[in-house]
N, C-alpha and C positions, 0 to 999 in steps of 0.2 A: 607704281606709276602714279603721279599726281594728276588730278583733273584740272583743266583750265578754269579759272574763275570767270563766272558770267559777268559781263560788263554791259551796263545800259548806257546808251548815248543820248545826250541832249541835242537834238537836231535844231539848229538855228538857221541853216542855209540849205535850200533845196539843191541836191546834188545834180539835178538835171540842167541847171543853169550853166551856160558857157562862161568862160573867163578868159582873160588875156594872159598869155604866157610866152616866154621866150622858148624857142626850140632850135637846137643845133642840128642842122641838116648835113653839114660836112665841115671839115676844117676851114676856118675863116668864113663860115656861113651860118649866122645866127639871126633870127628874125622873130618878131612878135606875131603870134598866131592865135586863133581862137581854139580853146582847149576845153575838155570836159572838167567839171569840178572833181577834185580828188576825194576819195572815200577813205576817211581815217579808220584805221584798224584799232583793235583793243590796245591800250597803252599809248595811243596817239591822241593829239588834239588837232583841231582845224584852226589855222591862223589866217586871218586876213592881213596880207602884207601891206605895210605902210611905205616902206622903203627898203631897198637892198643895195649893198655896195659891191663893187667889182674888186676882187682880190687879184694880186699878181699871179697866184696859182691858177685862177680862172683863165687868165691870158695865156698861160703855158698850155692849158688844155685847148682853148679855142683857136689860138694862133699857131701853136707848134704841134698840136695833136698828142700831147703827153697824156697817157692814161685815158685816152678817148674810148668811151664805151661804144657798143654797137649803135650804128646810126639808123634812122634819126634818134636823137637822145630823148630822154624823158622830158616832158614839159617842165620848164623852170630850171633845168640843169644848166650850168653847174653852180648857180648862185648859192652860197652858204653863209652869207652875212646879212642878217635882216632884222628889222623890228616890225612888229605888227600887233594885232589884237586877237585874242582868243574868241572865236565865234561858235565853237562847238567843243564842249568839254567832256572828258571821260568820267563817268560815275563809277563808284564801287572800287576806286583805287585811292589809297591814302596818299600816294605820290602826287595825285592831281588836285588835292584839296586846296592847294595854294594857287591854282590856276583856273578859277571860275570864269565863265563867260564874261567878257568885257575887260579882262586883264591885259594890260600892255606888256609885251614880252620882247626879250632879246632872243633871236634864233641863231643857233650855231650847229647845224647838222653836219656830219661828216661829208666832205665834198663828193664822195663817190655816190651818195644817195640823196644829195641836196636838191631841192627844187624851189629855192627862194626867189627866182626870177619869174614869179607868177602872182596873180591876184590873190590866190589862196594856196596854202600848202598844208598837207597832212604831215605832222612831224612828231617824233617820239618825245614823250614828256621829259626824258633825260636831256634833251637838247634844247631846252628853253629855260629862261629865267625871267621872273617878273621884273619889270623896270622899276627902279626906285622913284618915289615921289620927290621931285627936285625941280629947280629952276633951269637946269641944263637942257638945251635944245635936244629934241629926239635925234636929230641928225648927228649930234655929238655922242649921244649914248650908243648909237650904232657902232661907233669906233671901238667899243668895248670888245667886240669879237676879235678884231685884229690885236688889240692890246692883250687880250687873254691868251692868245697863242704865243706872244712874246714872253709873258710871265710864265706860262707852262714850260717853254723851252729853257728859260733861265733856271727853273727849279731842277732840271734834269741833271745838272752837273754842278759840282760844288766849288766853282772857281770864285774866290773872293776878290772882287775888283776894287775894293776900298783902297784908295791911295795908289792905284795902278793906272797905267796908260792903256787906252783901248781905241780901236779903230773900227768903224762901221762902214762897210762897203755897200753903197746904195742908200739913197735917202727918199725912196718911195715911202708909203705909209708905214710899212713894216720897219724900214730902216730908221725913220724918224722916231718911231716908238721905242726901238732899241736904243737910240741915242738918249732919249729921256730916261729910260729905265736904268741904263748904266750910270748916268749922272745921279739919278735918284739913289742908286746903291753905293755911291761914294767914290766913283772913279775920279782920279785926280786930273786926268787929261782925256778929253774925248775928241777924237779926230774923225772926220767923215769924208767920203768921196761920192760925187755924183756929177754926171755931165749936164744935168738939167738945171738951169739957173733958178727957176722958181723953187725947186726942191732944196737947192743950196741956201737960198734966202730963208726958207722955212726952218732949216736946221738950227738956225740961231735961236728961234723960239723954243726949241726942244733941248737946248743946253749944250750945243756943240762949242768947242773952243776954236777949232780950225776946220774949215771945210775946203776940199780941194776939187778942182775940175780936172778929171783925168784927160780931157781933150786939150788942155792948155799947159799943164805942168807935168814934170816927171814925178809921179806919185811916190815911187820907191825912194828917190833921193830926198823929196820933201819930208816924207815920214821919218827917214833916218835922221835928217836934220832936227826934227822935233823930238825924237825919242831916243836917239843913240842907236842901239842894236835893233830897235823895232818895238812895237807895242806889245804889252803882255798878253793881250787878247785881241783877236780879230773876229768880228761877226760878219759873215758873208750873207747879205740880205737881198741878193739878186737872183741867184740860181743859174747863172750862165757858166759855161765851161771856162771862159776867160777869167771871171772873177773868183772861181774856185782856185785856179792856179795863182791868181794874184794874192789870195789870202796866205798861201804857203810861202810866197816870196816875201811878204811884208811883215809877218809876225817874227818876233825875236826867237833865237834858239831857246828851246825848252818852254816855248809859249803855248798858248791855247787857241784853238779854232772852234768857232760855232758855225757850222754850215747850216744856215737856217732856210735859205731860199730853195723853193721847190725846183728840182732840176728842169731845165728847159728842153730835155730830150729823154726819150726812153732808152736811147743807145748808151753804151758805156762811155763814161766821162774820164778821160785820161788826165793825169796830173803828174808833177815831178815827184814821184815817190822817193827817189834817191835823196832829193833835197829834204823832203818831209822826214825821211828816216834819219839822215845825218844831223838834222836840227833837233831831233828828239822831241817832236811835236806831239801834242794830244789834241784830238779832234772828236767832235760829237755832232750828230744831227738828231733831230727829233721829229716826231710825226704823231698825230692822233690826239691833239689836245681836247677834241670834242668828246672823247670817251673817258676823260679824267673823272674819277668818282666824285660825285656831288658838284662837279663843275666849279671847283674852288678857284681856279685861275680866272675864269670868266666872271665869277662873282667879285673877286678882288678888283678886276678891271672896272666893273660897274661902280664899285665903291670909290675907286680913285677918281673916276671921271665925275660922278655925281657929287662928290664932296669938294670938287675944285682942286684937289691935290695935283692933278694934271689938267692943263687947259688944252684940249684937242681941237679948239675952234678953227685953227687954220686947215685942218685936214679935209673936211668935206668941201672940196673946191668946186665941183661941178655936178649938176644933176640933170637927168633927162627922163622924160616919160618912158614907161615900159614900151610904148609903141616905137620908140627910137633906140631900142636896145643895141642895134647894129652900130649906130652913131656913137653911143656911149662906150661900147667896146673899142671902137676905133680911137676915141679920145684917150681912153685909159692906156691903150697900147702904144701911143705915140706922144709921150709927155713932152718931148723936145719941141713939138709943134703946139700941142694943146695947153701945156703948162700944168697938166693935171697932177694933183696930189692924191686925191681919193675921189673916184667917180661913183655916183650913186644913180639908181633908177628909182622913180617914184611911181605910185599907183593912185 
């Protein structure tokens, strides 16, 4: 049996001080409350949050009850995309030597244990990376969390898109970053769909060739006109039952499907398996980018953004104070009204 290594903590913030944090009381019920300061354990650091962004998967939890933990939820849940500053560092660990007090960091904890919607968060060392020194705005570096999940997913299956036709269903922040990544990887034709006009407009910035409004055109007919039998790859970046079925209908025979969007229900999702079977399709889904060894996908995302290889400046479209977390969630959940691409909360 091995004995635990003794770890000393450098205390910079008194833990008796109250902080602001979001708390989920029920489905569709999240508010800012006063909360106790978190106590970091061995292997964790304490981060003062500068900003956190709302992910589509957060909305599936908050608005659809997907994977909802016991209520009321932990303070700061389910925020899992943030940037902040280390205010308490762990001593005695070689892993933490690159994270001294004062280091600005990207935070990407697994959603099930994430508490980024709070003034302070105790977070595992493995789920933070130091921000690079660059001229890119912090709000744009925050987009590295979402881009990192896209890169991680793309690594999981060996479909070469160079010279191929691809379709991305959904042009929220994830879909827009998929559009850019597929173009970056050499796709010959990139098509996208989204009912929200501001998102369709933004897709041109990220490299789309054709973007379709499913509320005004017959997407299946339009895609056939553009590709013949259908695109070689369809990325589903929404997570709805309808768009999962759409992906099966739209891809060409013997094509590939990336089911990226977190399901919007814990119930079984039915789809046309007979069509999937007869078209000889290949599909993959991914989960758990946050636990990738050395966080290489998130590091690559930071490198791409900080170097200017990808310009994500259109993404951070709206921000709200943490006191207005309920308003922020409502804006993110209704982009047809708010026009939101990526909504953030600030501290």
